[in-house]
KOLVOMAR-305825 format. One record per residue (C-alpha): residue in one letter; residue number from 1; x negated, y negated, z. Coordinates in pm, 1 decimal, decimal comma, padded with zeros to 6 digits. Layout:
NODE r   k        X        Y        Z
NODE a NUM        X        Y        Z
...
END
This chain:
NODE r   k        X        Y        Z
NODE m   1  00009,7  00002,0 -00005,6
NODE v   2 -00136,7 -00349,7 -00098,6
NODE f   3 -00066,4 -00584,2  00172,3
NODE e   4  00052,5 -00966,6  00167,7
NODE r   5 -00229,8 -01220,6  00237,8
NODE n   6 -00186,7 -01276,7  00606,0
NODE a   7 -00380,9 -01338,5  00949,2
NODE g   8 -00341,0 -01231,0  01309,0
NODE i   9 -00510,0 -01179,1  01643,7
NODE l  10 -00659,5 -00853,4  01821,8
NODE l  11 -00555,5 -00835,5  02178,0
NODE h  12 -00439,9 -00530,8  02401,2
NODE p  13 -00143,8 -00617,7  02615,3
NODE t  14 -00350,1 -00507,4  02926,9
NODE s  15 -00557,7 -00832,0  02847,5
NODE l  16 -00258,9 -01066,5  02895,8
NODE p  17 -00224,0 -01289,6  03190,2
NODE g  18 -00009,7 -01202,8  03455,2
NODE k  19  00022,5 -01176,1  03845,8
NODE y  20  00026,0 -00813,3  03879,5
NODE g  21 -00358,9 -00744,6  03807,7
NODE i  22 -00307,7 -00615,1  03447,9
NODE g  23 -00130,1 -00761,0  03134,7
NODE d  24  00209,6 -00604,5  03092,5
NODE l  25  00534,9 -00627,1  02892,5
NODE g  26  00671,3 -00920,8  03090,8
NODE d  27  00728,3 -01295,8  03011,5
NODE d  28  00340,6 -01339,6  02929,5
NODE a  29  00382,8 -01103,0  02635,4
NODE f  30  00653,3 -01330,8  02490,8
NODE k  31  00446,0 -01648,4  02566,1
NODE f  32  00163,3 -01491,0  02359,9
NODE i  33  00395,7 -01418,3  02059,0
NODE d  34  00505,8 -01775,6  02078,3
NODE f  35  00137,8 -01889,6  02057,8
NODE l  36  00104,3 -01664,1  01761,2
NODE e  37  00394,3 -01818,4  01587,5
NODE k  38  00269,7 -02162,8  01667,7
NODE a  39 -00066,8 -02058,7  01546,2
NODE g  40  00077,4 -01942,6  01201,6
NODE q  41 -00027,3 -01592,8  01286,8
NODE k  42  00171,3 -01317,9  01138,7
NODE l  43 -00007,7 -01007,0  01277,9
NODE w  44 -00063,8 -00882,2  01651,6
NODE q  45 -00303,1 -00598,2  01647,6
NODE v  46 -00302,1 -00382,5  01970,2
NODE f  47 -00509,3 -00107,5  02078,6
NODE p  48 -00342,0  00242,6  02172,2
NODE l  49 -00057,1  00196,2  02407,8
NODE g  50 -00079,0  00539,2  02564,3
NODE p  51 -00118,3  00647,4  02905,2
NODE t  52 -00498,2  00631,6  02997,1
NODE g  53 -00702,4  00868,5  03179,6
NODE y  54 -01041,3  00885,1  03344,4
NODE g  55 -01249,1  00587,6  03228,0
NODE d  56 -00946,0  00384,8  03155,3
NODE s  57 -00991,1  00389,3  02757,8
NODE p  58 -00682,9  00355,5  02555,4
NODE y  59 -00872,3  00594,0  02296,5
NODE q  60 -00849,3  00873,9  02561,6
NODE c  61 -00496,9  00917,2  02648,0
NODE f  62 -00284,7  01187,2  02837,1
NODE s  63 -00052,9  01184,0  02533,9
NODE a  64 -00049,7  01065,3  02171,0
NODE f  65  00321,5  00998,2  02183,7
NODE a  66  00370,1  00847,6  02540,1
NODE g  67  00347,0  00492,8  02666,7
NODE n  68  00123,4  00346,3  02935,8
NODE p  69  00307,7  00300,2  03274,5
NODE n  70  00070,5  00023,4  03357,0
NODE l  71  00222,4 -00186,8  03099,7
NODE v  72  00565,0 -00177,2  03252,6
NODE s  73  00664,2 -00512,9  03381,3
NODE p  74  00783,0 -00521,7  03726,2
NODE d  75  00969,3 -00853,2  03667,1
NODE k  76  01166,5 -00697,2  03395,3
NODE l  77  01256,4 -00401,7  03616,4
NODE e  78  01394,4 -00649,1  03854,9
NODE e  79  01591,3 -00819,3  03588,8
NODE d  80  01743,2 -00469,1  03521,2
NODE g  81  01827,7 -00433,2  03892,9
NODE l  82  01569,7 -00154,5  03954,2
NODE l  83  01367,3 -00374,3  04173,9
NODE n  84  01459,1 -00658,9  04415,7
NODE d  85  01287,6 -00971,0  04535,0
NODE h  86  01170,3 -00783,8  04851,7
NODE d  87  01000,6 -00529,7  04636,2
NODE l  88  00781,1 -00801,2  04463,6
NODE q  89  00682,1 -00992,0  04773,3
NODE n  90  00325,8 -00958,9  04905,0
NODE i  91  00157,2 -00899,3  04573,0
NODE p  92 -00207,6 -00804,0  04627,5
NODE h  93 -00456,7 -01070,9  04523,2
NODE h  94 -00612,4 -00988,8  04179,3
NODE n  95 -00871,5 -01123,4  03988,8
NODE p  96 -00707,5 -01308,4  03685,4
NODE a  97 -01001,8 -01251,5  03443,6
NODE s  98 -01056,4 -00885,1  03503,9
NODE i  99 -00872,9 -00555,8  03583,8
NODE d 100 -00945,0 -00337,9  03890,3
NODE y 101 -00786,1 -00023,2  03752,9
NODE g 102 -00796,1  00169,8  04080,0
NODE e 103 -00611,3 -00090,3  04261,0
NODE v 104 -00354,4 -00167,7  03990,8
NODE i 105 -00284,1  00187,0  03909,9
NODE e 106 -00176,0  00255,1  04273,5
NODE y 107  00024,8 -00070,5  04298,9
NODE k 108  00207,6 -00013,3  03994,5
NODE k 109  00300,2  00323,4  04071,4
NODE s 110  00430,5  00222,1  04391,0
NODE l 111  00659,8 -00014,5  04225,1
NODE l 112  00757,8  00242,8  03974,4
NODE k 113  00852,5  00498,5  04238,2
NODE k 114  01075,9  00231,7  04399,4
NODE a 115  01243,8  00157,5  04080,0
NODE f 116  01297,4  00542,6  04020,0
NODE v 117  01469,6  00568,4  04344,3
NODE n 118  01703,6  00284,0  04254,5
NODE f 119  01762,6  00442,0  03914,4
NODE k 120  01879,8  00760,3  04065,9
NODE h 121  02136,9  00548,7  04279,9
NODE q 122  02250,2  00376,4  03976,9
NODE q 123  02258,6  00673,2  03748,2
NODE e 124  02580,0  00588,2  03598,4
NODE k 125  02471,9  00246,6  03468,6
NODE f 126  02167,8  00395,0  03273,6
NODE e 127  02291,5  00745,8  03211,5
NODE k 128  02394,7  00690,5  02846,9
NODE d 129  02082,4  00514,4  02742,5
NODE f 130  01862,4  00751,3  02923,6
NODE n 131  02012,0  01074,8  02802,8
NODE k 132  01980,2  00914,6  02441,7
NODE f 133  01623,5  00835,3  02499,2
NODE c 134  01551,8  01208,2  02628,1
NODE k 135  01727,2  01355,5  02343,5
NODE e 136  01560,4  01146,9  02064,3
NODE n 137  01212,6  01195,2  02214,1
NODE k 138  01259,8  01572,1  02317,9
NODE t 139  00980,9  01695,8  02072,0
NODE w 140  00713,3  01539,5  02306,1
NODE l 141  00877,3  01418,9  02623,2
NODE d 142  00956,9  01743,0  02793,1
NODE d 143  00603,1  01863,1  02771,0
NODE f 144  00458,7  01537,2  02852,3
NODE a 145  00675,0  01501,5  03169,4
NODE f 146  00606,4  01850,1  03272,9
NODE f 147  00236,7  01801,7  03216,4
NODE m 148  00201,8  01487,6  03418,0
NODE a 149  00423,6  01626,5  03697,9
NODE a 150  00195,9  01953,3  03703,5
NODE k 151 -00110,1  01736,7  03686,8
NODE e 152 -00000,4  01545,9  04008,4
NODE a 153  00083,1  01860,3  04185,3
NODE h 154 -00273,0  01978,9  04117,6
NODE g 155 -00435,9  01671,3  04254,2
NODE g 156 -00503,7  01529,1  03913,6
NODE i 157 -00744,2  01793,1  03800,8
NODE v 158 -00798,8  01867,6  03441,9
NODE w 159 -00523,2  02120,2  03316,7
NODE k 160 -00756,9  02400,1  03244,8
NODE d 161 -00805,7  02436,8  03631,8
NODE w 162 -00447,7  02474,7  03699,0
NODE d 163 -00244,6  02762,2  03821,1
NODE s 164 -00334,6  03034,2  03549,9
NODE g 165  00016,8  03089,6  03477,0
NODE l 166  00050,1  02719,9  03372,9
NODE v 167 -00272,5  02721,0  03187,0
NODE l 168 -00149,4  03008,3  02965,6
NODE r 169  00207,1  02872,8  02952,9
NODE k 170  00355,5  03197,6  03083,6
NODE k 171  00745,0  03168,9  03065,3
NODE k 172  00795,8  03277,0  03430,0
NODE s 173  00532,4  03028,2  03555,6
NODE l 174  00672,1  02741,4  03360,3
NODE d 175  01030,6  02820,3  03487,2
NODE e 176  00917,0  02838,8  03847,9
NODE w 177  00713,8  02529,5  03824,9
NODE k 178  00995,5  02328,3  03639,1
NODE k 179  01228,7  02400,2  03933,7
NODE k 180  00950,5  02304,7  04192,4
NODE l 181  00878,9  01997,7  04004,7
NODE a 182  01219,7  01877,3  03891,3
NODE d 183  01221,7  01535,5  04069,1
NODE e 184  00869,7  01456,9  03941,3
NODE i 185  00955,3  01560,7  03591,6
NODE l 186  01256,4  01327,9  03586,2
NODE y 187  01048,6  01043,6  03740,4
NODE q 188  00796,8  01091,2  03452,2
NODE k 189  01093,2  01066,3  03197,6
NODE f 190  01213,8  00758,9  03369,8
NODE v 191  00869,7  00586,7  03349,4
NODE q 192  00862,7  00648,7  02968,3
NODE f 193  01232,2  00539,3  02937,4
NODE v 194  01151,3  00187,5  03089,3
NODE f 195  00835,7  00162,3  02888,0
NODE f 196  00991,9  00217,0  02567,5
NODE k 197  01282,8 -00005,0  02658,6
NODE q 198  01056,3 -00292,1  02751,3
NODE w 199  00838,7 -00233,2  02454,8
NODE r 200  01122,2 -00238,9  02204,4
NODE v 201  01232,7 -00586,6  02324,4
NODE v 202  00864,2 -00713,5  02291,1
NODE r 203  00837,2 -00587,4  01936,5
NODE e 204  01192,6 -00700,6  01836,6
NODE y 205  01091,8 -01054,0  01957,3
NODE a 206  00770,4 -01045,3  01752,9
NODE n 207  00954,0 -00930,9  01438,7
NODE s 208  01204,3 -01204,3  01495,5
NODE k 209  00918,1 -01448,2  01453,2
NODE q 210  00810,5 -01264,2  01133,2
NODE i 211  00520,7 -01134,8  01319,9
NODE k 212  00424,6 -00764,3  01278,5
NODE i 213  00247,0 -00534,7  01527,4
NODE i 214 -00058,8 -00339,1  01414,8
NODE g 215 -00079,2 -00033,6  01628,5
NODE d 216 -00390,4  00170,3  01672,5
NODE m 217 -00404,8  00576,7  01615,2
NODE p 218 -00712,7  00738,0  01733,1
NODE i 219 -00773,0  01035,4  01486,6
NODE f 220 -00847,7  01271,8  01774,8
NODE i 221 -00663,2  01340,9  02095,2
NODE a 222 -00798,4  01380,8  02437,7
NODE y 223 -00893,0  01706,9  02586,9
NODE d 224 -00696,7  01641,4  02905,9
NODE s 225 -00372,2  01574,7  02740,4
NODE a 226 -00029,4  01703,7  02724,3
NODE d 227 -00095,1  01736,5  02344,8
NODE l 228 -00367,1  01999,4  02388,1
NODE w 229 -00196,6  02195,7  02667,3
NODE a 230  00142,1  02220,3  02485,5
NODE n 231 -00020,4  02298,9  02131,6
NODE k 232 -00350,7  02506,3  02193,7
NODE e 233 -00295,7  02678,3  01870,4
NODE l 234 -00339,6  02355,2  01680,6
NODE f 235 -00670,5  02266,4  01824,8
NODE s 236 -01022,9  02406,1  01851,9
NODE v 237 -00991,5  02582,9  02188,3
NODE d 238 -00907,0  02944,1  02299,7
NODE e 239 -00591,7  03032,6  02508,7
NODE n 240 -00783,9  02945,9  02838,6
NODE g 241 -00870,7  02601,1  02697,1
NODE n 242 -01239,2  02665,4  02650,8
NODE l 243 -01363,1  02431,4  02376,2
NODE e 244 -01492,1  02625,2  02066,1
NODE t 245 -01594,5  02305,2  01878,3
NODE v 246 -01573,2  01914,5  01946,4
NODE a 247 -01568,5  01604,9  01755,0
NODE g 248 -01850,0  01333,9  01730,8
NODE v 249 -02074,4  01173,0  01474,8
NODE p 250 -02426,5  01265,0  01361,0
NODE p 251 -02759,7  01090,2  01453,6
NODE d 252 -02787,0  00743,3  01290,5
NODE y 253 -02948,6  00398,9  01328,4
NODE f 254 -02768,1  00345,0  01660,1
NODE s 255 -02838,7  00685,8  01821,4
NODE a 256 -03118,8  00922,0  01757,3
NODE t 257 -02900,2  01217,4  01898,8
NODE g 258 -02562,0  01117,8  01755,3
NODE q 259 -02244,7  01069,3  01954,0
NODE l 260 -02088,4  01364,9  02142,1
NODE w 261 -01726,4  01253,8  02184,9
NODE g 262 -01601,3  01604,8  02320,4
NODE n 263 -01251,1  01582,5  02178,2
NODE p 264 -01106,5  01906,4  02042,4
NODE l 265 -01087,5  01934,3  01671,0
NODE y 266 -00785,1  02015,3  01479,5
NODE k 267 -00725,3  02366,7  01326,7
NODE w 268 -00621,6  02232,4  00991,9
NODE k 269 -00527,9  02575,3  00858,3
NODE e 270 -00282,0  02619,5  01133,3
NODE m 271 -00144,4  02281,0  01068,5
NODE e 272 -00092,3  02315,8  00705,6
NODE k 273  00147,2  02610,3  00773,1
NODE d 274  00427,5  02388,7  00841,9
NODE d 275  00332,5  02091,5  00615,1
NODE f 276  00147,1  01914,1  00922,8
NODE l 277  00464,7  01873,9  01125,7
NODE w 278  00280,5  01791,6  01430,5
NODE m 279  00074,7  01523,4  01275,2
NODE r 280  00384,6  01396,0  01091,1
NODE n 281  00571,6  01357,2  01422,0
NODE r 282  00268,1  01152,5  01554,9
NODE f 283  00295,5  00913,7  01268,7
NODE e 284  00664,5  00897,4  01306,0
NODE q 285  00659,7  00840,7  01658,4
NODE l 286  00404,8  00553,7  01625,1
NODE f 287  00592,1  00385,3  01346,0
NODE k 288  00888,4  00365,5  01596,0
NODE m 289  00647,8  00150,1  01803,2
NODE v 290  00466,8 -00074,8  01565,9
NODE d 291  00503,2 -00195,7  01199,6
NODE i 292  00135,6 -00112,6  01068,8
NODE i 293 -00091,1  00180,5  01175,4
NODE r 294 -00459,0  00149,2  01194,4
NODE i 295 -00632,9  00479,9  01187,3
NODE d 296 -00949,8  00496,2  01398,3
NODE h 297 -01237,6  00701,0  01252,7
NODE f 298 -01044,9  00745,1  00924,4
NODE r 299 -01331,0  00920,1  00760,2
NODE g 300 -01250,8  01229,0  00971,3
NODE f 301 -00959,6  01301,6  00767,7
NODE e 302 -01192,1  01357,0  00468,5
NODE a 303 -01464,0  01534,6  00651,3
NODE f 304 -01552,6  01559,5  01024,2
NODE w 305 -01861,2  01632,5  01226,0
NODE e 306 -01812,7  01968,8  01394,5
NODE i 307 -02033,0  02030,4  01698,0
NODE p 308 -02046,8  02357,6  01907,4
NODE g 309 -01830,5  02343,3  02219,7
NODE d 310 -02130,2  02409,9  02446,7
NODE a 311 -02376,8  02153,6  02266,6
NODE l 312 -02541,3  01892,1  02482,6
NODE t 313 -02596,3  01652,0  02190,7
NODE a 314 -02430,3  01597,7  01861,4
NODE e 315 -02750,7  01708,8  01669,8
NODE s 316 -02636,5  02048,4  01614,7
NODE g 317 -02315,2  01954,8  01423,5
NODE k 318 -02237,8  01997,2  01054,6
NODE w 319 -01986,6  01825,6  00814,0
NODE i 320 -01649,1  02015,6  00751,8
NODE k 321 -01401,3  01918,9  00485,5
NODE a 322 -01066,7  01816,2  00595,0
NODE p 323 -00742,0  01812,4  00395,1
NODE g 324 -00685,8  01438,4  00390,5
NODE h 325 -00504,5  01434,8  00058,1
NODE k 326 -00273,8  01702,3  00154,1
NODE l 327 -00186,9  01535,1  00486,7
NODE f 328 -00115,3  01189,8  00341,8
NODE k 329  00088,7  01329,0  00055,3
NODE s 330  00286,0  01514,8  00322,2
NODE i 331  00332,1  01188,8  00523,7
NODE k 332  00424,5  00995,6  00198,6
NODE k 333  00684,8  01268,6  00107,6
NODE h 334  00846,8  01274,8  00449,3
NODE l 335  00811,4  00914,4  00580,9
NODE g 336  00782,1  00693,6  00253,9
NODE d 337  00502,6  00465,0  00155,1
NODE v 338  00417,4  00365,7  00507,2
NODE p 339  00177,0  00081,2  00588,5
NODE i 340 -00186,5  00219,5  00695,9
NODE l 341 -00497,9  00062,1  00753,5
NODE a 342 -00814,7  00258,4  00737,4
NODE e 343 -01113,8  00206,8  00972,8
NODE d 344 -01381,7  00324,0  00746,3
NODE l 345 -01681,6  00226,4  00923,8
NODE g 346 -01989,3  00448,3  00979,8
NODE v 347 -02124,0  00721,1  00741,9
NODE i 348 -01891,6  00647,0  00429,3
NODE t 349 -01935,5  00865,7  00137,9
NODE p 350 -01765,5  00831,4 -00211,9
NODE a 351 -01524,7  01096,4 -00121,3
NODE v 352 -01392,3  00896,7  00195,3
NODE e 353 -01366,3  00600,0 -00043,9
NODE k 354 -01159,7  00810,1 -00287,9
NODE l 355 -00933,1  00923,1 -00017,3
NODE r 356 -00878,9  00560,5  00118,4
NODE d 357 -00822,4  00399,5 -00235,0
NODE d 358 -00607,0  00685,4 -00379,6
NODE f 359 -00351,4  00597,9 -00115,2
NODE e 360 -00432,1  00226,3 -00132,4
NODE f 361 -00519,5  00186,0  00227,7
NODE p 362 -00714,8 -00128,8  00316,4
NODE g 363 -01067,1 -00055,1  00475,7
NODE m 364 -01237,0 -00257,5  00721,4
NODE k 365 -01511,7 -00533,1  00683,7
NODE i 366 -01692,3 -00654,7  01004,6
NODE l 367 -01869,2 -00978,0  00964,3
NODE q 368 -02100,0 -00911,1  01258,7
NODE f 369 -02251,6 -00617,3  01047,4
NODE a 370 -02292,2 -00842,4  00743,4
NODE f 371 -02608,6 -01047,2  00797,5
NODE g 372 -02986,7 -00970,8  00798,3
NODE t 373 -03220,5 -00767,4  00588,2
NODE d 374 -03124,1 -00443,7  00749,3
NODE m 375 -02752,4 -00491,1  00762,1
NODE e 376 -02473,7 -00384,1  00514,1
NODE t 377 -02407,9 -00629,8  00205,3
NODE k 378 -02071,5 -00471,3  00160,5
NODE f 379 -01960,7 -00674,8  00466,4
NODE l 380 -02057,1 -01001,6  00301,0
NODE p 381 -01748,3 -01181,6  00187,1
NODE h 382 -01855,4 -01232,3 -00185,8
NODE n 383 -01853,3 -00832,6 -00215,2
NODE f 384 -01481,5 -00815,5 -00063,2
NODE v 385 -01195,8 -00662,6 -00257,4
NODE q 386 -00848,3 -00804,2 -00196,3
NODE n 387 -00708,5 -00502,9 -00046,7
NODE c 388 -00900,5 -00492,5  00281,2
NODE v 389 -00909,8 -00610,2  00640,5
NODE v 390 -01179,2 -00850,5  00757,5
NODE l 391 -01257,5 -00893,4  01131,2
NODE t 392 -01540,7 -01105,5  01298,9
NODE g 393 -01594,8 -00809,0  01545,9
NODE a 394 -01422,2 -00507,7  01705,9
NODE h 395 -01352,5 -00367,4  02057,7
NODE d 396 -01679,7 -00187,0  02053,8
NODE n 397 -01891,3 -00482,0  01967,8
NODE d 398 -02014,1 -00752,6  02175,4
NODE t 399 -01811,4 -01099,6  02122,5
NODE t 400 -01927,5 -01274,9  01807,1
NODE r 401 -02073,8 -01572,5  02023,6
NODE a 402 -02281,8 -01333,4  02222,1
NODE y 403 -02385,6 -01117,2  01914,9
NODE f 404 -02531,5 -01425,0  01727,7
NODE e 405 -02676,1 -01596,0  02059,4
NODE k 406 -02871,8 -01258,7  02097,2
NODE a 407 -02971,0 -01280,2  01717,7
NODE k 408 -03085,4 -01627,4  01760,9
NODE q 409 -03322,3 -01536,8  02041,1
NODE d 410 -03455,7 -01236,3  01842,5
NODE k 411 -03783,4 -01359,9  01675,8
NODE e 412 -03818,6 -01015,1  01493,2
NODE s 413 -03469,4 -01050,1  01328,7
NODE d 414 -03347,2 -01257,8  01035,7
NODE i 415 -02982,8 -01222,8  01120,2
NODE y 416 -02926,5 -01576,1  01265,4
NODE d 417 -03111,3 -01743,8  00980,4
NODE h 418 -02932,5 -01558,7  00712,0
NODE v 419 -02580,5 -01639,2  00869,1
NODE q 420 -02690,7 -02005,8  00869,2
NODE k 421 -02800,9 -02010,4  00509,2
NODE y 422 -02486,2 -01814,1  00414,0
NODE l 423 -02253,3 -02051,7  00561,9
NODE n 424 -02463,6 -02359,7  00506,6
NODE y 425 -02385,3 -02443,7  00862,0
NODE f 426 -02660,7 -02518,6  01112,8
NODE g 427 -02466,0 -02644,4  01403,8
NODE d 428 -02354,1 -02476,1  01726,0
NODE d 429 -02007,2 -02342,7  01644,3
NODE i 430 -02116,8 -02054,0  01454,3
NODE v 431 -01794,0 -01850,7  01576,7
NODE y 432 -01550,1 -02083,6  01420,9
NODE e 433 -01729,9 -02117,8  01092,8
NODE l 434 -01743,7 -01747,2  01071,3
NODE i 435 -01356,6 -01719,4  01136,5
NODE r 436 -01322,2 -01984,8  00864,7
NODE l 437 -01518,5 -01774,5  00642,3
NODE a 438 -01298,8 -01494,4  00701,3
NODE y 439 -00995,9 -01689,3  00631,5
NODE r 440 -01109,3 -01826,0  00297,6
NODE s 441 -01231,9 -01475,1  00185,9
NODE a 442 -01046,1 -01264,9 -00074,4
NODE a 443 -00942,8 -01013,7  00200,0
NODE n 444 -00570,4 -00990,5  00224,2
NODE i 445 -00595,8 -00928,4  00592,4
NODE v 446 -00772,9 -01131,4  00862,8
NODE i 447 -00779,0 -01015,0  01234,9
NODE v 448 -00994,6 -01205,2  01489,3
NODE p 449 -01024,8 -01085,2  01843,0
NODE m 450 -00884,0 -01305,1  02116,1
NODE q 451 -01231,5 -01346,7  02269,4
NODE d 452 -01350,8 -01499,9  01947,0
NODE i 453 -01038,8 -01726,8  01912,6
NODE l 454 -01144,1 -01851,4  02258,9
NODE n 455 -01530,1 -01865,5  02170,5
NODE l 456 -01613,8 -01649,5  02476,3
NODE g 457 -01964,2 -01497,8  02540,3
NODE g 458 -02052,1 -01140,8  02658,7
NODE e 459 -01866,5 -01170,5  02966,6
NODE a 460 -01548,5 -01099,6  02774,2
NODE r 461 -01683,8 -00797,0  02596,9
NODE m 462 -01417,2 -00504,0  02600,2
NODE n 463 -01622,9 -00187,4  02573,9
NODE f 464 -01963,0 -00048,4  02585,6
NODE p 465 -01943,9  00286,4  02381,6
NODE g 466 -02076,5  00581,8  02553,4
NODE t 467 -02046,2  00441,6  02894,4
NODE l 468 -01779,6  00509,2  03169,0
NODE g 469 -01652,4  00235,9  03410,1
NODE g 470 -01662,7 -00135,4  03351,8
NODE n 471 -01470,0 -00116,3  03020,8
NODE w 472 -01137,5 -00241,0  02911,0
NODE m 473 -01109,1 -00482,2  03191,1
NODE w 474 -01110,6 -00827,4  03025,9
NODE r 475 -00823,1 -01058,5  03036,3
NODE f 476 -00776,8 -01414,8  02928,8
NODE t 477 -00598,0 -01685,5  03120,6
NODE w 478 -00350,7 -01950,7  02993,6
NODE d 479 -00601,8 -02232,5  03104,3
NODE q 480 -00842,1 -02110,8  02850,6
NODE i 481 -00601,4 -02211,4  02574,8
NODE t 482 -00629,4 -02579,8  02487,9
NODE d 483 -00322,5 -02771,8  02401,2
NODE d 484 -00427,6 -02817,8  02033,7
NODE l 485 -00570,9 -02463,7  01988,1
NODE h 486 -00269,6 -02346,5  01803,5
NODE l 487 -00315,8 -02639,0  01546,9
NODE k 488 -00651,2 -02537,9  01465,7
NODE y 489 -00544,2 -02191,6  01356,6
NODE f 490 -00217,6 -02310,5  01195,6
NODE g 491 -00421,5 -02545,0  00989,4
NODE l 492 -00651,6 -02256,0  00874,2
NODE a 493 -00349,5 -02041,2  00786,0
NODE q 494 -00199,6 -02309,1  00579,2
NODE l 495 -00510,9 -02416,2  00413,8
NODE y 496 -00603,1 -02068,4  00301,4
NODE e 497 -00251,2 -01948,5  00239,5
NODE r 498 -00187,3 -01673,4  00507,3
NODE p 499  00082,0 -01603,3  00417,7
NODE p 500  00097,5 -01731,7  00036,2
NODE k 501  00327,3 -02037,3 -00005,5
NODE p 502  00637,1 -01963,2 -00193,5
NODE k 503  00605,1 -02000,0 -00553,2
NODE k 504  00805,7 -02274,1 -00735,4
NODE v 505  01040,3 -02130,1 -00982,6
NODE e 506  01041,8 -02316,9 -01308,6
NODE t 507  01372,1 -02400,8 -01468,3
NODE d 508  01451,5 -02516,7 -01803,9
NODE l 509  01623,1 -02854,5 -01805,3
NODE v 510  01936,3 -02867,3 -02028,8
END
């Protein structure tokens, strides 16, 4: 699909301001959408919205289908009569610029538990909508709710170490535990019900402003997930959950030993037997939540780096072909010509480019990777095709300001000298000049991380790949947004026709 010329901002809802220690789907989400509208932005790109596990990464979730309980707004629960003023008194003090996940998770959970009690007391009020939600999402919700309830009952440990009957999904064990955990299973369904109710309102509000939501789909699922536990036959594990092979990427410029991600791989031959039903359901579910899907690590649909399950590094892996063409033909047959963006960074072969281009999926261009003798010239704007997405940076990169400040100090690098000459700009606000470069490029889509919109330094970096802890914590505050900031970006959008101005229709005069 070829996209209209547009621009937008990359921001996870957890990075929104708010009084509960983490951004959520309350009033600040709507205020941010208002800012996007005033700034002439037509796209809001979010990270995956699923329930995060150990490490708090949205790319490692307990489910590829469920929503993140930490995004549920307590204020919206109060508006629905599920919490009261007393429940929302004595809010713990939170750092407005950073998320303390340990503290936030426990506090949010305590509020959700109170809301659940009130929900059960008012069941008639919500019964129709709740039952409808459960029925419409049955394909994933039953397994997910059971999984999370069982996980809680086992002290949060990985499912492989649960009661053996549950690990093997023996009918007798499943039935016994289902009775034992009935209330907790209902609670988990309730949490998903309120999440999707709140998210639907946020999305509808964005759409009413002609703003589309770009969602993110990690190509692989997490090991500790309901998806794997309930569908072991589709993934590279044995019936006991032992990993046979895992995902990663080979050694490269950035890592001499490659990257060992540890995610289970797909058993594609099994998936093909029912025309990729599980994967189609995954796409369908995400399209219920967002308007456009960005596929993370798209190249894995053409070929993936298969590493032995017991390997200590990614060095011993090998490339294995994947049935990408068959998969996307199936998706197109069942779901139509859906809007998909392909994150095609890394080791990209002609075969990957063919898969991307055969389905007209726009690829990604990162301006931080464009400058300097040793960087990739395909990321220089004079080499762009129209059907692509250009970003100043991404979530795994430093902020653009911090990146070029470091480059400026590096006497062995020609990155800063090159970007100055390319821009014909020798001043101090290199970030804005790069954003302007992106806007005036041929690329149909421009996405700028909120950190770059605010011209923030390394303190606002979102993620350090390969590290646990200290990631996904950044939040902005409203006082960082100057009164005229929206005018700056509205002007860029207008000047560079994002979106294009309506064409005048010529009429013959009689």
